[in-house]
C-alpha positions as a Markdown table, in Angstrom:
| # | Residue | x | y | z |
|---|---|---|---|---|
| 1 | Met | 0.0 | 0.0 | 0.0 |
| 2 | Thr | 1.4 | 3.4 | -1.0 |
| 3 | Trp | 2.4 | 5.6 | 1.9 |
| 4 | Ile | 0.6 | 9.0 | 1.9 |
| 5 | Lys | 1.8 | 12.3 | 3.3 |
| 6 | Ile | -0.2 | 15.5 | 3.2 |
| 7 | Cys | 2.2 | 18.4 | 3.7 |
| 8 | Gly | 1.8 | 22.1 | 4.6 |
| 9 | Ile | -0.7 | 21.6 | 7.5 |
| 10 | Thr | -1.4 | 25.0 | 9.2 |
| 11 | Asn | -4.6 | 24.4 | 11.2 |
| 12 | Leu | -6.3 | 21.8 | 13.3 |
| 13 | Gln | -9.3 | 21.3 | 11.1 |
| 14 | Asp | -7.2 | 20.4 | 8.1 |
| 15 | Ala | -5.0 | 18.1 | 10.2 |
| 16 | Met | -8.0 | 16.2 | 11.7 |
| 17 | Asp | -9.7 | 15.9 | 8.3 |
| 18 | Ala | -6.5 | 14.5 | 6.8 |
| 19 | Ala | -6.0 | 12.1 | 9.7 |
| 20 | Ser | -9.6 | 10.9 | 9.4 |
| 21 | Leu | -8.8 | 9.8 | 5.8 |
| 22 | Gly | -6.2 | 7.3 | 7.0 |
| 23 | Val | -3.1 | 9.0 | 5.6 |
| 24 | Glu | 0.1 | 7.9 | 7.2 |
| 25 | Ala | 1.8 | 11.3 | 7.7 |
| 26 | Leu | 1.2 | 15.0 | 8.0 |
| 27 | Gly | 3.9 | 17.6 | 7.2 |
| 28 | Phe | 4.5 | 20.9 | 9.2 |
| 29 | Ile | 6.7 | 23.4 | 7.4 |
| 30 | Phe | 9.1 | 25.4 | 9.7 |
| 31 | Ala | 10.9 | 27.2 | 6.8 |
| 32 | Arg | 10.1 | 30.2 | 4.6 |
| 33 | Ser | 6.8 | 29.3 | 2.9 |
| 34 | Pro | 3.2 | 30.5 | 2.5 |
| 35 | Arg | 2.5 | 27.4 | 4.6 |
| 36 | Arg | 4.9 | 28.1 | 7.3 |
| 37 | Ile | 3.7 | 27.3 | 10.8 |
| 38 | Thr | 5.1 | 28.4 | 14.2 |
| 39 | Pro | 6.3 | 25.7 | 16.6 |
| 40 | Leu | 3.6 | 26.7 | 19.1 |
| 41 | Ala | 0.8 | 26.3 | 16.6 |
| 42 | Ala | 2.2 | 23.0 | 15.4 |
| 43 | Lys | 2.4 | 21.8 | 19.0 |
| 44 | Glu | -1.2 | 22.5 | 19.6 |
| 45 | Ile | -2.2 | 20.6 | 16.4 |
| 46 | Ile | 0.1 | 17.7 | 17.0 |
| 47 | Arg | -1.1 | 17.1 | 20.6 |
| 48 | Ser | -4.6 | 16.5 | 19.1 |
| 49 | Leu | -3.6 | 14.0 | 16.4 |
| 50 | Pro | -4.0 | 10.2 | 16.8 |
| 51 | Pro | -0.7 | 8.5 | 17.6 |
| 52 | Pro | -0.4 | 6.4 | 14.4 |
| 53 | Val | 0.0 | 9.5 | 12.2 |
| 54 | Leu | 3.6 | 10.4 | 11.6 |
| 55 | Lys | 4.2 | 14.1 | 12.4 |
| 56 | Val | 6.9 | 15.3 | 10.0 |
| 57 | Gly | 8.7 | 18.6 | 10.5 |
| 58 | Val | 10.0 | 20.1 | 7.3 |
| 59 | Phe | 13.2 | 22.2 | 7.5 |
| 60 | Val | 15.4 | 24.0 | 4.9 |
| 61 | Asp | 19.1 | 24.4 | 5.8 |
| 62 | Glu | 18.3 | 24.9 | 9.5 |
| 63 | Glu | 20.8 | 24.8 | 12.4 |
| 64 | Ser | 20.7 | 21.3 | 13.9 |
| 65 | Ser | 20.2 | 22.7 | 17.4 |
| 66 | Glu | 17.1 | 24.6 | 16.2 |
| 67 | Val | 15.7 | 21.5 | 14.5 |
| 68 | Arg | 16.1 | 19.5 | 17.8 |
| 69 | Arg | 14.5 | 22.3 | 19.8 |
| 70 | Ile | 11.5 | 22.5 | 17.5 |
| 71 | Ala | 11.2 | 18.7 | 17.2 |
| 72 | Asp | 11.3 | 18.2 | 21.0 |
| 73 | Gly | 9.0 | 21.1 | 21.7 |
| 74 | Cys | 6.3 | 20.1 | 19.2 |
| 75 | Gly | 6.4 | 16.3 | 19.5 |
| 76 | Leu | 7.6 | 15.6 | 16.0 |
| 77 | Ser | 8.0 | 12.0 | 15.0 |
| 78 | Ala | 10.1 | 12.5 | 11.8 |
| 79 | Leu | 12.2 | 15.1 | 10.1 |
| 80 | Gln | 12.3 | 16.2 | 6.5 |
| 81 | Phe | 15.2 | 18.2 | 5.1 |
| 82 | His | 14.4 | 20.1 | 2.0 |
| 83 | Gly | 17.6 | 22.1 | 1.4 |
| 84 | Gln | 21.3 | 21.4 | 0.8 |
| 85 | Glu | 21.8 | 19.4 | 3.9 |
| 86 | Pro | 24.8 | 17.0 | 3.5 |
| 87 | Pro | 24.7 | 13.3 | 4.5 |
| 88 | Glu | 26.5 | 13.9 | 7.7 |
| 89 | Tyr | 24.0 | 16.4 | 8.8 |
| 90 | Cys | 21.1 | 14.0 | 8.2 |
| 91 | Gln | 22.8 | 11.4 | 10.4 |
| 92 | Glu | 22.9 | 13.7 | 13.5 |
| 93 | Phe | 19.3 | 13.1 | 14.5 |
| 94 | Ser | 17.7 | 10.2 | 16.4 |
| 95 | Leu | 14.3 | 10.7 | 14.6 |
| 96 | Pro | 13.6 | 9.1 | 11.2 |
| 97 | Val | 14.8 | 11.4 | 8.4 |
| 98 | Ile | 13.5 | 12.1 | 4.9 |
| 99 | Lys | 15.9 | 13.8 | 2.6 |
| 100 | Thr | 14.5 | 15.7 | -0.4 |
| 101 | Ile | 16.3 | 15.6 | -3.7 |
| 102 | Ala | 15.2 | 18.5 | -5.9 |
| 103 | Val | 15.2 | 17.1 | -9.4 |
| 104 | Arg | 16.4 | 19.4 | -12.2 |
| 105 | Ser | 17.9 | 16.7 | -14.4 |
| 106 | Val | 18.3 | 12.9 | -14.4 |
| 107 | Asp | 21.9 | 13.4 | -13.3 |
| 108 | Arg | 20.6 | 14.8 | -10.0 |
| 109 | Leu | 19.5 | 11.3 | -9.1 |
| 110 | Arg | 23.1 | 10.3 | -8.5 |
| 111 | Asp | 22.8 | 12.2 | -5.2 |
| 112 | Ile | 20.5 | 9.5 | -3.8 |
| 113 | Ala | 23.5 | 7.2 | -3.3 |
| 114 | Lys | 25.0 | 9.8 | -0.9 |
| 115 | Tyr | 22.1 | 9.2 | 1.6 |
| 116 | Pro | 22.0 | 5.4 | 2.2 |
| 117 | Ser | 20.5 | 5.5 | 5.6 |
| 118 | Val | 17.5 | 7.9 | 5.2 |
| 119 | Ala | 14.3 | 7.9 | 3.2 |
| 120 | Ile | 14.4 | 9.8 | -0.2 |
| 121 | Leu | 11.8 | 12.1 | -1.5 |
| 122 | Leu | 12.0 | 13.4 | -5.1 |
| 123 | Asp | 10.5 | 16.9 | -5.7 |
| 124 | Thr | 10.6 | 19.4 | -8.6 |
| 125 | Trp | 13.6 | 21.8 | -8.6 |
| 126 | Phe | 13.0 | 25.5 | -8.7 |
| 127 | Ala | 15.7 | 28.2 | -8.3 |
| 128 | Asp | 13.6 | 30.4 | -6.0 |
| 129 | Arg | 11.8 | 28.0 | -3.8 |
| 130 | Ala | 12.1 | 24.7 | -1.9 |
| 131 | Gly | 9.0 | 22.7 | -2.9 |
| 132 | Gly | 5.3 | 23.6 | -3.0 |
| 133 | Ser | 5.5 | 24.7 | -6.7 |
| 134 | Gly | 2.6 | 22.5 | -7.9 |
| 135 | Lys | 4.8 | 21.5 | -10.9 |
| 136 | Ala | 5.8 | 17.9 | -11.7 |
| 137 | Phe | 9.1 | 16.8 | -13.1 |
| 138 | Pro | 9.4 | 14.0 | -15.7 |
| 139 | Trp | 8.1 | 10.8 | -14.0 |
| 140 | Glu | 10.5 | 8.7 | -16.1 |
| 141 | Trp | 13.3 | 10.1 | -14.0 |
| 142 | Ala | 11.5 | 9.0 | -10.8 |
| 143 | Lys | 10.8 | 5.6 | -12.3 |
| 144 | Glu | 14.6 | 5.2 | -12.9 |
| 145 | Ala | 15.3 | 6.1 | -9.3 |
| 146 | Gln | 12.6 | 3.8 | -7.9 |
| 147 | Gly | 14.2 | 0.9 | -9.7 |
| 148 | Lys | 17.3 | 1.4 | -7.5 |
| 149 | Arg | 15.8 | 2.6 | -4.2 |
| 150 | Asp | 12.4 | 3.0 | -2.7 |
| 151 | Ile | 11.3 | 6.7 | -3.1 |
| 152 | Ile | 8.6 | 9.1 | -2.0 |
| 153 | Leu | 7.2 | 10.9 | -5.1 |
| 154 | Ser | 6.3 | 14.6 | -4.8 |
| 155 | Gly | 6.0 | 17.6 | -7.1 |
| 156 | Gly | 2.8 | 18.6 | -8.8 |
| 157 | Leu | 0.7 | 15.6 | -7.6 |
| 158 | Asn | -3.1 | 16.1 | -7.3 |
| 159 | Pro | -6.2 | 14.0 | -7.5 |
| 160 | Ala | -6.2 | 14.1 | -11.3 |
| 161 | Asn | -2.7 | 12.7 | -11.8 |
| 162 | Val | -1.7 | 10.7 | -8.8 |
| 163 | Tyr | -3.3 | 7.5 | -10.1 |
| 164 | Gln | -1.2 | 7.6 | -13.3 |
| 165 | Ala | 1.9 | 8.6 | -11.3 |
| 166 | Ile | 1.6 | 5.5 | -9.1 |
| 167 | Lys | 0.9 | 3.3 | -12.1 |
| 168 | Glu | 4.0 | 4.6 | -13.9 |
| 169 | Val | 6.5 | 5.0 | -11.0 |
| 170 | Arg | 5.3 | 2.5 | -8.3 |
| 171 | Pro | 6.7 | 4.7 | -5.5 |
| 172 | Ala | 6.9 | 3.6 | -1.9 |
| 173 | Gly | 5.0 | 6.8 | -1.0 |
| 174 | Val | 3.5 | 10.0 | -2.3 |
| 175 | Asp | 3.6 | 13.5 | -0.9 |
| 176 | Val | 1.0 | 16.2 | -1.8 |
| 177 | Cys | 0.8 | 19.8 | -0.7 |
| 178 | Ser | -0.6 | 22.4 | -3.1 |
| 179 | Gly | -2.5 | 19.8 | -5.1 |
| 180 | Val | -5.1 | 19.4 | -2.3 |
| 181 | Glu | -5.5 | 23.1 | -1.3 |
| 182 | Gln | -8.1 | 25.8 | -1.7 |
| 183 | Ile | -5.5 | 28.5 | -1.2 |
| 184 | Pro | -1.9 | 28.2 | 0.2 |
| 185 | Gly | -2.1 | 26.9 | 3.7 |
| 186 | Lys | -5.8 | 25.9 | 3.6 |
| 187 | Lys | -6.7 | 22.4 | 2.5 |
| 188 | Asp | -9.7 | 21.3 | 0.5 |
| 189 | Leu | -11.4 | 18.4 | 2.1 |
| 190 | Leu | -13.0 | 17.1 | -1.1 |
| 191 | Lys | -9.6 | 17.2 | -2.9 |
| 192 | Met | -8.0 | 15.3 | 0.0 |
| 193 | Ile | -10.7 | 12.7 | -0.2 |
| 194 | Asp | -10.3 | 12.3 | -3.9 |
| 195 | Phe | -6.5 | 12.2 | -3.6 |
| 196 | Val | -6.6 | 9.3 | -1.1 |
| 197 | Lys | -9.3 | 7.5 | -3.2 |
| 198 | Glu | -7.1 | 7.7 | -6.3 |
| 199 | Val | -4.0 | 6.4 | -4.4 |
| 200 | Arg | -5.9 | 3.4 | -3.1 |
| 201 | Arg | -7.5 | 2.8 | -6.5 |
| 202 | Ala | -4.0 | 2.7 | -8.0 |
| 203 | Asp | -2.8 | 0.4 | -5.2 |
| 204 | Ala | -5.7 | -2.0 | -6.0 |
| 205 | Ser | -4.8 | -2.0 | -9.7 |
| 206 | Thr | -1.1 | -2.7 | -9.2 |
| 207 | Arg | -1.4 | -5.6 | -6.9 |
């Protein structure tokens, strides 16, 4: 079954709605973004979530001490690094780590081998932002990566294309943010429902 993460959670209602759909993880962004959340607000949401949901803190080139402070204070259960963090940085933490590789060409996939001990998420590269662009990169690149290592697919996923993405790439997981929003920072419940349905439909068809 494909692992699902809904990222960019900013309020309790969206978090509870997403959790009720049976997704495996929710993402809280602590970096510059229209979906940025304060540690205090994240803590209040996380304390209300059911234990099985993975609470993922998303950071971009943050000091490791600050990551630990936020993680401990909020009750995070995993960390996602979305910047230029080197392998040795990712190994400093006791919580599970997801390292994002921003894909601008197929050659960028070589960087995956540098991170053997963490989960890998592939997202679309943009010069002026770290994720949340709503744009997909060529899925054939992700398919090539998935053949060598389990990956989490991100970048431009939405209810209309996630079925085809899973059929083509067979990723271990999918990560969606802007594709299930009304506006940046506010999720659309119907889009989230449709997204999860399409993922599970793809799972059923690829068994």
